[in-house]
Every structure is written in C-alpha cells, then in structure tokens.
Phi, psi and omega in degrees: 000128182283147178288134177274139178297142179295140179298147179297137180244138179247120180295123187294309185296315180298321179295318178297317180298314180295318180298318179296320179296317180295316179297322177296317179295320177296318179297320178295323177295317178297319179298321178294326175296321176294319178297329179298315178296320178296320180294322178297319177295319180295319180291324176297320177292317182295329182299331180267353186292327181302334180269002181271167182297156180292151179228167176293145181287128179284133182268340185239147175280164356277165177276120180293146180303327181283354176254338183299127179075004177289147173298144181198181177208160179211150177256116179268109180295317178196155178270122181256355178180167180230146171239141181244126180224150171298142183200177183235137179274166181297335179275004177095348180284159180252160180180219183240121181277128181260116184250117180275134172264108190256143166273135181243002180180180180296328178225178176107176186282347185075198182210151174257134180229117173280097192276339179169179183239128177246172181269343182235141180291339181262014174300144177253101182300136178274068182209126182243004178130188182122185179284131181221139180243157180175223183230146179283131177220199178234153178297157177303143186266109176242023181288150181297145183299316183296325179291327179287315182286340177269356178075017182249013182287145176294135180300145178288140181283151176295148177218136177266127173267112187294140179286324180241152180244150176290169180303136179097349178236156174263148174301139178289153178297136176301151181293150180218144177299335179293340180275353182261113183288146172245086188266010188294329177295317178297321178296319179297316179299321179296317179295318178296323178295315178301318180297316179297318179296319179299318179296315181297315180298320181291320178298317178296322178295320178295319180296320179292322181294323185264005179292142178297145181295148179286140178295146179296148180296143180288151182290000000 
C-alpha cells in the first residue's frame, strides 16, 4: 500500500496574524480614500480664501481649511534662525525661499515667515523682524512617507508668506490650492498594494511549508 501524502496544514496563529495585518492595511487604504474626499473639499474652500477678509495668524498647528491662504499678519520680534527651501517668486522665477524663524514673545511657539526668494542659498536677507503681512500657509512638508500614509505625521506648522520682500529678495509667490498635493489616492493604492503583497507572500510561504520533501539523492 502506497503512502498517502499528508494533508496540507495551515498554522492557525500565523494565519490570524497575517489576516489581521491585511485587514488593517485594507482599512488604512479605505481611510485614505475618505481623506481624499475631505482634502478635495478643504482645497476647494482654500482656493477662495485669498480674497476673504484678513484674520489673526494661527500660532499652533494644524491650519484649519477656513484659515489656509487667508490674508493675515504677524509681528516678528526678532529672527532666531533661517530655513532655506526651493521656491518660486511672484514673477514666476525659481530660486531659494528664505523662511525666517521668528520669536513673537518671551515664550510660545514663535512663527515662520517666508520673507522672500533669492537666487543663492547663502544669501543673507536684510531683514531682522517687524510687522509683516501676507497669507497664511503651511511650512514645507518633509515628513516621512510612512508617517503620512499611516496618518501619524505631525501636523505642519503655520507659515506666513510675506506680501513684500526686503531688498535683495523677490516676493514669494502667493499661495495657491494648486500647490497643495492631494496624495491620498496614491497612499490608498500603496496600502492596498501592501495588503496584496502580504497575501501573496503568505500563500507562497504556505506552499513551501507544505511541499512534499525531496527524495534523497540516489547513491
């Protein structure tokens, strides 16, 4: 009588763990699709904000959609540091955006002010602070991709884009909804892709685990 192959066995605990992980990734993908619709509504609101009345500058993140791109002003007591980012000037030219890190009081978070665009990253803006008006925006986004697609990223801080620039710099381009990416669809696709890859890898692992042993080599 020939030996019958042992029935394939599926490890229960490992299967439950993989199933929970896959379901979590699918849920995150669905959540990103929902966030996409919310982001579209927020951008539609922000697109009309530059023409609305000025509001007080928000000192803490996140920037609410009804405040994004609204005219505002802030008083910079002194500049405590500078950040240099690639940017675009109001005349359409590109260069390096100079962002002042301002103290606004003895304590508190301070404020970020994109004071203008220069042609060289090592330009020294001739600006030490004062009252500045412009539009409310957000600081440049350098958050890790995984933190963004997982919804655990730290909110971006408010930043004022100055309407006028000091001597030696060009005024920065006014904020536009077209400059704000809506990547939630791409994030959703990534989560669904991760879920699919996890399922395929687990199926291949089960097939390898349950494969019949190879016969020993003949003498």
